[in-house]
C-alpha positions in Angstrom: 8.3 -0.7 24.6 6.6 -4.0 24.9 7.8 -5.6 21.7 6.5 -9.0 22.9 3.0 -7.5 23.0 3.3 -6.2 19.5 4.6 -9.6 18.3 1.5 -11.4 19.9 -1.1 -8.9 18.6 0.3 -9.3 15.1 1.1 -13.1 15.2 4.7 -12.5 14.4 7.6 -14.9 15.0 10.1 -13.9 17.9 12.7 -13.3 15.1 10.8 -10.1 14.0 11.9 -8.5 17.3 15.6 -8.7 16.0 14.5 -7.2 12.7 12.7 -4.4 14.2 15.6 -3.6 16.5 18.2 -3.7 13.8 16.3 -1.9 11.0 13.1 -0.3 12.0 13.9 1.2 15.4 16.6 3.4 13.7 14.2 4.2 11.0 11.6 5.5 13.6 14.2 7.7 15.3 15.1 9.1 11.9 11.5 9.9 11.2 11.2 11.7 14.5 14.3 13.9 13.6 12.6 14.8 10.3 9.4 15.6 12.0 10.9 17.8 14.7 9.4 21.2 14.7 6.7 20.3 12.0 3.6 22.4 12.4 1.4 20.0 10.4 1.2 16.2 10.1 4.3 14.6 8.8 3.4 12.2 6.0 5.4 8.9 5.6 4.9 6.9 2.5 5.5 3.2 2.5 5.9 1.3 -0.9 6.2 -2.5 -1.3 4.9 -5.1 -3.6 2.1 -7.3 -2.4 3.1 -9.5 0.7 6.3 -7.6 1.2 5.5 -6.7 4.8 4.3 -3.0 4.4 1.4 -3.5 6.7 3.4 -4.9 9.4 6.1 -2.2 9.1 3.3 0.3 9.2 2.0 -1.1 12.4 5.5 -1.3 14.0 6.2 2.4 13.1 2.7 3.4 14.5 3.3 1.3 17.7 6.9 2.6 18.3 6.1 6.3 17.7 3.0 6.3 19.8 4.1 3.9 22.7 7.8 5.1 23.1 7.4 8.8 22.0 3.7 9.7 22.7 3.1 10.8 19.2 -0.4 10.6 17.6 -0.1 8.4 14.3 -2.7 7.8 11.8 -2.3 4.8 9.4 -3.9 4.7 6.0 -3.6 2.0 3.3 -4.3 3.0 -0.3 -6.2 -0.2 -0.4 -8.8 1.4 2.0 -9.7 3.8 -0.9 -10.8 1.2 -3.3 -14.1 1.8 -5.1 -16.9 -0.5 -4.2 -18.0 -3.3 -6.6 -20.8 -1.2 -8.3 -18.5 1.6 -9.0 -15.9 -0.7 -10.4 -18.5 -2.5 -12.5 -19.6 0.9 -13.9 -16.0 1.5 -14.9 -15.8 -2.0 -16.4 -18.8 -1.3 -18.7 -17.6 2.3 -19.6 -13.9 1.8 -20.1 -12.6 -1.8 -20.0 -13.8 -5.1 -18.3 -10.5 -5.5 -16.4 -11.5 -2.5 -14.3 -13.9 -4.6 -12.4 -11.0 -6.1 -10.4 -9.7 -3.8 -7.6 -6.1 -2.9 -7.5 -4.8 -0.7 -10.3 -4.8 3.1 -10.4 -8.3 4.0 -11.6 -9.9 1.7 -9.0 -9.3 4.0 -6.0 -11.3 7.0 -4.8 -8.4 9.4 -4.8 -10.5 12.6 -4.2 -11.6 10.8 -1.0 -8.0 10.2 -0.1 -7.1 13.8 -0.7 -10.1 15.0 1.4 -9.1 12.7 4.3 -5.5 14.2 4.2 -6.9 17.7 4.2 -9.2 17.0 7.1 -6.5 15.5 9.1 -4.3 18.5 8.3 -6.9 20.9 9.5 -7.6 18.9 12.7 -11.4 18.5 11.9 -13.3 15.4 12.7 -12.3 12.9 10.1 -13.5 9.5 9.3 -10.7 7.0 8.3 -12.1 4.8 5.3 -11.6 1.0 5.7 -12.1 -1.7 3.0 -13.1 -5.2 3.6 -11.2 -7.4 1.1 -13.2 -10.5 2.1 -16.4 -8.9 0.9 -14.5 -6.7 -1.8 -16.4 -3.7 -0.6 -15.7 -0.9 1.9 -16.8 -1.5 5.5 -20.0 0.4 6.3 -19.1 4.1 7.2 -20.3 3.6 10.8 -17.5 1.2 11.2 -14.8 3.6 10.1 -12.5 4.9 12.9 -12.9 8.6 13.7 -10.0 11.0 14.6 -10.9 14.4 16.0 -7.5 16.2 16.0 -4.5 16.6 13.7 -2.0 13.8 14.2 1.8 14.1 14.4 2.2 11.5 11.7 0.3 10.1 8.8 1.4 6.9 7.3 0.2 6.1 3.8 1.2 2.6 2.8 0.4 0.7 -0.5 1.7 -1.3 -3.4 1.7 1.7 -5.8 2.3 4.4 -3.3 4.9 6.8 -5.1 4.7 4.9 -8.4 5.2 7.0 -11.6 3.4 6.6 -15.0 5.3 5.0 -17.9 6.0 6.5 -21.4 3.7 5.5 -24.4 6.5 3.4 -25.8 6.8 1.4 -22.5 3.0 0.8 -22.5 2.8 -0.7 -25.9 4.1 -4.3 -25.7 2.1 -6.6 -23.3 4.2 -7.9 -20.4 2.1 -11.0 -19.5 -0.7 -13.4 -20.5 -3.3 -11.2 -19.1 -2.4 -8.1 -21.0 -1.9 -10.1 -24.2 -5.3 -11.9 -24.1 -7.5 -9.5 -22.2 -6.1 -6.1 -23.2 -4.6 -6.7 -26.7 -5.4 -3.0 -27.7 -3.8 -1.6 -24.5 -7.1 0.3 -23.6 -6.9 -0.9 -19.9 -3.3 -0.1 -19.4 -3.5 3.2 -21.0 -6.4 4.2 -18.8 -4.5 3.0 -15.7 -1.4 4.9 -16.7 -3.3 8.1 -17.4 -5.1 7.8 -14.0 -1.7 7.3 -12.4 -0.3 10.4 -14.1 -3.2 12.5 -12.6 -4.5 12.9 -9.0 -2.4 9.9 -7.7 0.7 12.2 -8.3 -1.1 15.0 -6.4 -1.6 12.5 -3.5 2.0 11.2 -3.6 3.5 14.7 -3.7 2.2 15.2 -0.2 4.5 12.6 1.3 7.4 14.1 3.1 9.5 10.8 3.6 9.4 7.8 1.4 10.2 4.3 2.4 10.5 1.3 0.1 10.5 -2.5 0.9 12.1 -3.7 -2.3 11.4 -7.3 -3.5 14.2 -9.0 -5.3 11.8 -9.5 -8.4 8.2 -9.8 -9.3 8.5 -13.6 -9.2 8.4 -13.5 -5.4 5.2 -11.6 -5.4 2.9 -14.5 -6.5 4.3 -16.6 -3.6 3.9 -13.8 -1.1 0.5 -12.9 -2.2 -0.6 -16.5 -2.0 0.5 -16.6 1.7 -1.8 -13.4 2.3 -4.6 -15.0 0.7 -4.4 -18.2 2.8 -4.3 -16.1 5.9 -7.3 -14.2 4.7 -9.2 -17.4 4.0 -8.6 -18.5 7.6 -9.8 -15.3 9.0 -12.9 -14.8 6.7 -16.3 -16.0 7.2 -17.4 -19.2 5.3 -19.6 -17.2 3.0 -17.1 -14.6 1.9 -17.0 -14.2 -1.7 -13.8 -12.2 -1.8 -11.3 -15.0 -1.0 -9.5 -16.3 -4.1 -8.2 -19.7 -5.2 -4.5 -20.2 -5.9 -5.3 -20.0 -9.7 -7.3 -16.8 -9.1 -4.3 -15.3 -7.2 -1.9 -16.2 -10.1 -4.3 -14.2 -12.5 -4.9 -11.4 -9.9 -1.2 -10.6 -9.5 -0.8 -10.1 -13.2 -3.0 -6.9 -13.0 -0.2 -5.5 -10.7 2.9 -6.7 -12.7 3.5 -3.8 -14.9 3.4 -1.0 -12.2 5.2 -3.3 -9.7 8.1 -3.9 -12.1 8.3 -0.2 -13.1 8.4 0.7 -9.3 11.1 -1.8 -8.7 13.2 0.0 -11.4 12.3 3.6 -10.5 11.5 4.0 -6.9 14.8 3.0 -5.1 16.4 6.3 -6.5 13.3 8.4 -5.3 13.0 6.9 -1.8 14.6 8.2 1.4 15.1 4.8 2.8 15.1 1.5 0.8 15.1 -1.9 2.5 16.3 -4.7 0.1 14.6 -8.0 0.7 15.5 -11.6 -0.3 13.1 -14.3 -1.4 12.2 -15.0 2.2 11.5 -11.3 2.9 14.6 -11.1 5.1 16.2 -7.5 4.8 19.7 -7.8 3.4 20.7 -4.2 3.4 19.4 -0.7 3.4 20.1 2.6 1.5 19.4 5.8 3.4 19.5 9.2 1.7 21.5 11.6 3.8 
């Protein structure tokens, strides 16, 4: 495979080739073994906190499986199923003001995600939703990619993919300034938790193989997310409203803290492959379920 072409397309340093060869090529070969003989799309779930490298890993797995093995691969991000601003504003009025901000369970169109998987499974003509973070709304449907056959692999990646709900006692104490000040009664976090316990679990149950990129702690997430936002700002048009300042990013990541920390504790034991990252996002070791 032309790894250099991949690095150029994704603006990655040459050191990524070594990472891919050491960790991700064996992962792809493992996925192929599991998919062997499958009569329907094999669904791979990739979990990782914001900025952990899930999108790049997803792109590599798709590139490798299609270019080396001729497999048809469809990549989906849970981010692509966010409700538009007007739908989130309606939730903010009806349930809690914090739901105006995209991110947490309850702000995604999960019935659309389940329909998309169903259509891909049946091989019918399927539109693949795409969300534009720079405008904070989905791209117009005419810009969504279309696939007309059933793929060999579907990759579903996202920061909360595979996450499980918390108990009522875990929900009670606020874990950061945002929860303390803006959700003192716990209405927002209870709603989010109830949503996560519902159709999200139906979606995650469809995953055949679970991968986790495990951050060392939530402290790294702010720095990683900041890097992402700076990249987005460079790419975005000058009039984009969706690009955040550093202070807004600091506030934004607090929305994700509770579920991210819970996932860091819970998901390693439920994942088929876990890659442990250090503060610089370098993989230090992996655990693979036999």
